[in-house]
MARTORDREN-954491 format. One line per 4 residues: their letters; for each residue x, y, z of C-alpha. Coordinates in pm, whole numbers, padded with zeros to 5 digits. Layout:
% residues N
A = X:Y:Z ~ ...
//
This chain:
% residues 456
MIKL = -00766:-00950:01271 ~ -00630:-00815:01599 ~ -00538:-00450:01654 ~ -00170:-00493:01739
PVLA = 00036:-00313:02003 ~ 00288:-00055:01876 ~ 00661:-00023:01943 ~ 00782:00327:01842
VIGR = 01148:00375:01742 ~ 01288:00720:01830 ~ 01632:00880:01800 ~ 01846:01145:01636
PNVG = 01950:01114:01269 ~ 02186:00842:01147 ~ 02200:00624:01460 ~ 02074:00321:01263
KSTL = 01702:00327:01349 ~ 01592:00190:01012 ~ 01857:-00083:01018 ~ 01731:-00191:01359
VNRI = 01369:-00179:01237 ~ 01460:-00403:00945 ~ 01632:-00647:01182 ~ 01334:-00667:01418
AGDQ = 01073:-00679:01140 ~ 01272:-00946:00955 ~ 01261:-00768:00619 ~ 01436:-00488:00431
QAIV = 01143:-00254:00373 ~ 01274:00049:00564 ~ 01509:00251:00344 ~ 01867:00239:00474
HDEP = 02114:00479:00317 ~ 02423:00656:00454 ~ 02260:00998:00460 ~ 02085:01169:00755
GITR = 01714:01233:00709 ~ 01632:00942:00478 ~ 01332:00851:00696 ~ 01091:01144:00727
DRTY = 00744:01008:00793 ~ 00656:00739:01044 ~ 00643:00398:00879 ~ 00484:00080:01013
RPAF = 00612:-00278:00987 ~ 00461:-00600:01123 ~ 00690:-00785:01366 ~ 00684:-01089:01594
WCDR = 00868:-01189:01910 ~ 00804:-01490:02137 ~ 00427:-01531:02121 ~ 00347:-01168:02043
DFQI = 00263:-00998:01713 ~ 00310:-00622:01710 ~ 00381:-00324:01486 ~ 00717:-00150:01492
VDTG = 00709:00215:01385 ~ 01015:00383:01236 ~ 01036:00763:01267 ~ 01257:01037:01126
GLVF = 01569:01158:01301 ~ 01483:01407:01578 ~ 01659:01745:01581 ~ 01529:02007:01825
DDDT = 01752:02307:01760 ~ 01681:02341:01386 ~ 01353:02436:01219 ~ 01469:02418:00857
EFLP = 01320:02197:00584 ~ 01122:01900:00722 ~ 01257:01891:01078 ~ 00955:02043:01257
MIRE = 00726:01802:01071 ~ 00948:01506:01161 ~ 00915:01603:01527 ~ 00537:01612:01487
QAMM = 00543:01263:01331 ~ 00749:01130:01623 ~ 00500:01277:01873 ~ 00212:01101:01694
ALAE = 00403:00771:01699 ~ 00453:00802:02075 ~ 00085:00885:02128 ~ -00022:00542:01997
ASVA = 00274:00338:02125 ~ 00275:00089:02413 ~ 00651:00139:02453 ~ 00922:00353:02289
MFVV = 01269:00238:02182 ~ 01520:00522:02206 ~ 01809:00436:01969 ~ 02155:00583:02033
DGQL = 02500:00530:01877 ~ 02725:00314:02096 ~ 03035:00401:01895 ~ 02999:00775:01949
GPTA = 02870:00764:02306 ~ 02615:01010:02451 ~ 02583:01338:02262 ~ 02414:01666:02345
ADEE = 02138:01574:02099 ~ 02081:01242:02282 ~ 02052:01426:02613 ~ 01800:01667:02462
IADW = 01586:01380:02331 ~ 01614:01198:02666 ~ 01488:01508:02847 ~ 01197:01530:02602
LRHQ = 01111:01162:02651 ~ 01102:01201:03028 ~ 00802:01430:02980 ~ 00609:01168:02777
SVPV = 00377:00911:02933 ~ 00507:00612:02733 ~ 00771:00372:02882 ~ 01116:00410:02722
LIAV = 01389:00151:02652 ~ 01739:00261:02545 ~ 01880:00063:02250 ~ 02254:00128:02221
NKCE = 02308:00045:01855 ~ 02628:-00032:01662 ~ 02760:-00259:01938 ~ 02891:-00513:01689
SIEQ = 03142:-00649:01941 ~ 02968:-00842:02220 ~ 03270:-00791:02452 ~ 03282:-00414:02404
GLTQ = 02904:-00374:02392 ~ 02853:-00368:02769 ~ 03119:-00098:02806 ~ 02969:00107:02524
AAQF = 02616:00073:02666 ~ 02722:00166:03020 ~ 02796:00523:02906 ~ 02423:00579:02851
WSLG = 02319:00530:03213 ~ 02388:00906:03231 ~ 02070:00974:03031 ~ 01862:00873:03332
LGEP = 01616:00652:03140 ~ 01705:00319:03295 ~ 01913:00027:03172 ~ 02081:00067:02830
YPVS = 02068:-00246:02607 ~ 02366:-00305:02374 ~ 02240:-00414:02030 ~ 02356:-00443:01671
GIHG = 02104:-00371:01398 ~ 02348:-00518:01146 ~ 02420:-00850:01322 ~ 02121:-00877:01556
NGTG = 02326:-00896:01876 ~ 02123:-00814:02187 ~ 01791:-00756:02011 ~ 01636:-01057:02186
DLLD = 01698:-00916:02536 ~ 01564:-00579:02422 ~ 01244:-00731:02280 ~ 01196:-00950:02588
EAIK = 01171:-00627:02788 ~ 00960:-00446:02526 ~ 00680:-00703:02514 ~ 00634:-00674:02891
HFPE = 00475:-00335:02820 ~ 00225:-00471:02562 ~ -00141:-00519:02659 ~ -00243:-00875:02746
LDQL = -00372:-01082:02455 ~ -00727:-01090:02590 ~ -00728:-00708:02601 ~ -00657:-00660:02229
EETS = -00937:-00543:02000 ~ -01042:-00741:01691 ~ -01043:-00567:01356 ~ -01047:-00641:00980
EIKV = -00885:-00426:00717 ~ -00880:-00341:00348 ~ -00530:-00254:00221 ~ -00539:00064:00011
AIIG = -00225:00193:-00167 ~ -00207:00559:-00274 ~ -00008:00572:-00600 ~ 00085:00848:-00841
RPNV = 00352:01074:-00984 ~ 00543:01313:-00753 ~ 00352:01613:-00621 ~ 00002:01513:-00734
GKSS = -00126:01533:-00375 ~ -00099:01175:-00246 ~ 00008:01270:00106 ~ -00252:01548:00120
ILNA = -00523:01295:00034 ~ -00393:01060:00305 ~ -00408:01342:00560 ~ -00758:01440:00445
LTGE = -00878:01080:00480 ~ -00728:01036:00825 ~ -00803:01379:00965 ~ -00447:01422:01093
NRAI = -00106:01517:00958 ~ -00008:01158:00904 ~ 00233:01227:00618 ~ 00464:01522:00561
VSPI = 00318:01748:00294 ~ 00544:01986:00103 ~ 00553:02143:-00244 ~ 00902:01993:-00279
SGTT = 00887:01694:-00513 ~ 00994:01371:-00344 ~ 00897:01458:00014 ~ 00768:01106:00082
RDTI = 01046:00848:00061 ~ 00926:00540:00246 ~ 00587:00377:00217 ~ 00372:00492:00508
DMIV = 00099:00278:00663 ~ -00195:00429:00850 ~ -00493:00253:01004 ~ -00831:00427:00961
ERNG = -01172:00310:01078 ~ -01502:00414:00920 ~ -01849:00269:00982 ~ -01699:-00039:01148
QTYR = -01459:-00109:00858 ~ -01082:-00083:00902 ~ -00857:00042:00620 ~ -00478:00026:00599
LIDT = -00383:00330:00392 ~ -00039:00309:00232 ~ 00110:00637:00110 ~ 00402:00596:-00129
AGIR = 00680:00792:-00293 ~ 00596:00961:-00622 ~ 00700:00746:-00915 ~ 00904:00911:-01189
RKKN = 01035:00776:-01516 ~ 01334:00543:-01479 ~ 01571:00767:-01673 ~ 01506:01048:-01422
VDYG = 01582:00832:-01116 ~ 01933:00808:-00973 ~ 02046:00513:-00763 ~ 01999:00600:-00398
AEFF = 01710:00699:-00174 ~ 01465:00769:-00458 ~ 01549:00442:-00631 ~ 01462:00245:-00318
SINR = 01149:00456:-00259 ~ 01008:00368:-00600 ~ 01074:-00002:-00544 ~ 00882:00027:-00215
AFKA = 00594:00191:-00402 ~ 00576:-00098:-00649 ~ 00575:-00341:-00355 ~ 00293:-00138:-00200
IRRS = 00083:-00194:-00514 ~ 00154:-00565:-00488 ~ 00044:-00595:-00124 ~ -00268:-00379:-00163
DVVL = -00626:-00480:-00237 ~ -00736:-00145:-00382 ~ -00520:00126:-00542 ~ -00606:00496:-00525
FVID = -00452:00610:-00853 ~ -00397:00984:-00802 ~ -00356:01214:-01102 ~ -00319:01591:-01125
VLDG = -00630:01715:-01304 ~ -00438:02025:-01417 ~ -00176:01812:-01595 ~ -00420:01556:-01732
ITDQ = -00300:01204:-01812 ~ 00073:01202:-01880 ~ 00276:00925:-02038 ~ 00405:00837:-01693
DLKL = 00047:00807:-01565 ~ -00024:00559:-01844 ~ 00276:00349:-01742 ~ 00162:00351:-01380
AGRI = -00188:00251:-01484 ~ -00042:-00038:-01682 ~ 00155:-00150:-01376 ~ -00158:-00145:-01159
IEEG = -00353:-00349:-01417 ~ -00061:-00592:-01450 ~ -00072:-00652:-01075 ~ -00448:-00713:-01100
KAVI = -00560:-00465:-00833 ~ -00894:-00292:-00786 ~ -00867:00080:-00870 ~ -01023:00415:-00785
IIAN = -00904:00701:-01008 ~ -00860:01021:-00805 ~ -00847:01339:-01017 ~ -00700:01573:-00755
KWDA = -00664:01954:-00740 ~ -01019:02003:-00870 ~ -01038:02329:-00669 ~ -00784:02486:-00907
VEKD = -00999:02427:-01218 ~ -01226:02701:-01354 ~ -01570:02547:-01392 ~ -01903:02576:-01566
SYTI = -02192:02329:-01585 ~ -02010:02114:-01845 ~ -01658:02117:-01700 ~ -01672:01792:-01504
YDHK = -01820:01600:-01799 ~ -01558:01736:-02039 ~ -01275:01646:-01802 ~ -01418:01300:-01739
KTLL = -01434:01227:-02112 ~ -01081:01357:-02169 ~ -00934:01151:-01886 ~ -01114:00827:-01971
DRLY = -01027:00862:-02339 ~ -00665:00826:-02229 ~ -00739:00564:-01961 ~ -00989:00370:-02172
YMEW = -00867:00036:-02032 ~ -00971:00158:-01683 ~ -01320:00272:-01783 ~ -01462:00026:-01528
ADLI = -01299:00217:-01238 ~ -01473:00492:-01042 ~ -01341:00840:-01125 ~ -01365:01093:-00840
FTSA = -01277:01463:-00878 ~ -01132:01574:-00544 ~ -00961:01858:-00366 ~ -00744:01748:-00076
VSGK = -00711:02116:00021 ~ -01084:02189:00056 ~ -01192:01830:00130 ~ -01418:01821:-00176
RIDK = -01549:01465:-00236 ~ -01285:01312:-00006 ~ -01571:01139:00177 ~ -01662:00957:-00147
ILES = -01327:00780:-00170 ~ -01373:00515:00099 ~ -01731:00452:-00022 ~ -01587:00364:-00363
VDIA = -01315:00155:-00198 ~ -01584:-00056:-00027 ~ -01759:-00120:-00360 ~ -01438:-00198:-00550
YAQY = -01312:-00431:-00277 ~ -01641:-00623:-00268 ~ -01622:-00677:-00645 ~ -01250:-00759:-00626
QRRV = -01318:-01058:-00401 ~ -01652:-01153:-00557 ~ -01728:-01504:-00684 ~ -01989:-01590:-00946
TTAV = -02137:-01937:-00994 ~ -02058:-02146:-01301 ~ -02427:-02150:-01391 ~ -02445:-01770:-01410
INEV = -02123:-01746:-01612 ~ -02253:-01995:-01867 ~ -02578:-01803:-01899 ~ -02373:-01496:-01992
IKEA = -02172:-01699:-02245 ~ -02491:-01837:-02401 ~ -02638:-01488:-02433 ~ -02315:-01346:-02579
ITWH = -02287:-01620:-02842 ~ -02652:-01566:-02942 ~ -02578:-01205:-03031 ~ -02231:-01257:-03176
NPPT = -02096:-01596:-03285 ~ -01725:-01671:-03240 ~ -01516:-01589:-03547 ~ -01440:-01834:-03829
SRQG = -01084:-01874:-03957 ~ -00982:-01848:-04325 ~ -00976:-02225:-04332 ~ -01345:-02227:-04237
KQGK = -01288:-02346:-03880 ~ -01504:-02171:-03621 ~ -01412:-02110:-03261 ~ -01632:-02280:-03003
IYYG = -01678:-02194:-02637 ~ -01774:-02508:-02447 ~ -01821:-02356:-02104 ~ -01669:-02115:-01852
TQVK = -01610:-02105:-01480 ~ -01454:-01865:-01230 ~ -01125:-02014:-01113 ~ -01019:-01747:-00861
NQPP = -01091:-01402:-00724 ~ -00872:-01104:-00629 ~ -00907:-01023:-00915 ~ -01199:-01226:-01056
TIAL = -01055:-01469:-01310 ~ -01275:-01663:-01553 ~ -01152:-01962:-01751 ~ -01321:-02020:-02089
FVND = -01276:-02370:-02226 ~ -01266:-02357:-02606 ~ -01172:-02581:-02898 ~ -00870:-02366:-02995
PKRF = -00772:-02032:-02831 ~ -00604:-01919:-03154 ~ -00943:-01898:-03325 ~ -01051:-01612:-03100
NENY = -00911:-01278:-03214 ~ -00855:-00976:-02991 ~ -01183:-00812:-03092 ~ -01386:-01115:-02981
RRYM = -01193:-01143:-02657 ~ -01272:-00779:-02577 ~ -01636:-00846:-02672 ~ -01657:-01129:-02419
ERQF = -01507:-00914:-02144 ~ -01764:-00641:-02220 ~ -02041:-00898:-02196 ~ -01923:-01018:-01855
RQHL = -01905:-00659:-01731 ~ -02244:-00570:-01880 ~ -02418:-00864:-01714 ~ -02213:-00910:-01396
GFQG = -02079:-00564:-01315 ~ -01737:-00605:-01148 ~ -01723:-00229:-01091 ~ -01383:-00108:-00978
TPIR = -01189:-00431:-01037 ~ -01009:-00576:-01337 ~ -01126:-00914:-01457 ~ -00905:-01169:-01623
IVWR = -01023:-01413:-01887 ~ -00812:-01722:-01950 ~ -00873:-01904:-02281 ~ -00802:-02274:-02247
GKKV = -00800:-02518:-02536 ~ -00960:-02863:-02503 ~ -01000:-03153:-02743 ~ -01359:-03243:-02832
REME = -01358:-03579:-02657 ~ -01211:-03425:-02342 ~ -01488:-03167:-02343 ~ -01795:-03389:-02390
KETA = -01828:-03487:-02025 ~ -01740:-03140:-01894 ~ -01982:-02968:-02134 ~ -02267:-03193:-02024
TANR = -02195:-03110:-01660 ~ -02192:-02737:-01738 ~ -02522:-02760:-01928 ~ -02687:-02928:-01632
AVKV = -02559:-02646:-01410 ~ -02716:-02387:-01643 ~ -03056:-02561:-01626 ~ -03041:-02563:-01247
//
């Protein structure tokens, strides 16, 4: 993969930055809601224009004369976005015209080293757009471009100018990445873990539940490996979620699970495993993602020589269907064991995309049947496993061809999964076993082929 150039989107609250980001990125991932301050962290989206791929970075609304709530942290996030950007897009409201806040941001941008383009948003009328945009020459940042985030008017001219500031294609660095989503209930320390992993204040951290609203992407490199870390909004029970910003945030978090390779499932070790944690774990398993369980806030636990073993047993008793996942006790505050997380991610990812030969799988089946024959029905009919083969990875999926799937009860199915894990490992990743019925005559040729593979 190529390390893409960055286009940073800057502006005061409620000028339509996220709407414009959605238009340029060609999706609806950025949360758009008629309320200032919906976007707080900087969020990354892939985008494309002409022959250039790039990342567009949405940022929170800038306010300089107010230090309440999250506003100082939003300013810090905007500064970090500019530091890595090839060009900045300063979004203003064409319907309102220049404001004192716009002039303050313009003055601030003049002191930055990044090139700046003025996007005069909300110019839905092409005829009036030029007149609306002309007002913003007074900001002294060059030509204003009339655009409409809703309809897309003028975005092509704006992007034509933006890509002129990108590095040439032959100057871009190559990279590969593992996509890692950080998932958990509100206030378990997800953003703190992200910041500890990256070594910077990438996400806004606050004791206020629900600080993170959008999903937040961050690229981290370690030992030559690139990771895309995706912080997400805390996920609460449906009955506690009102329609609005939080509703959209949770949907983004579920999408983040879907587009990840590995999930960091963060739990609060002080709370233990709650019912909501169990539902989240079920969602992660359903999506078939590799998992690392992060028991955070370990610094707040009183300890003796048995504490970690007692907590591990208690947690895995509740998460018994994730016993194959690494469990790491961390403290994002002190940095305790944070360095172990990406090591476990490497292992889980390798197993998540692993493929095993048909010969090896059939050796495991043969050994398993030797120790425990398939069950026999009340009618005296016994289940038979003819052969197995891995049909896909991410996660590893094994198809077992049998005479009748109904003859294999749940206990025997779990037994076979344990045998595959015992012999083949698959640490950190779920495995799926598909039971496929075949008639005897259909199986004769396939079984002979599988037997020859075992001998080889």
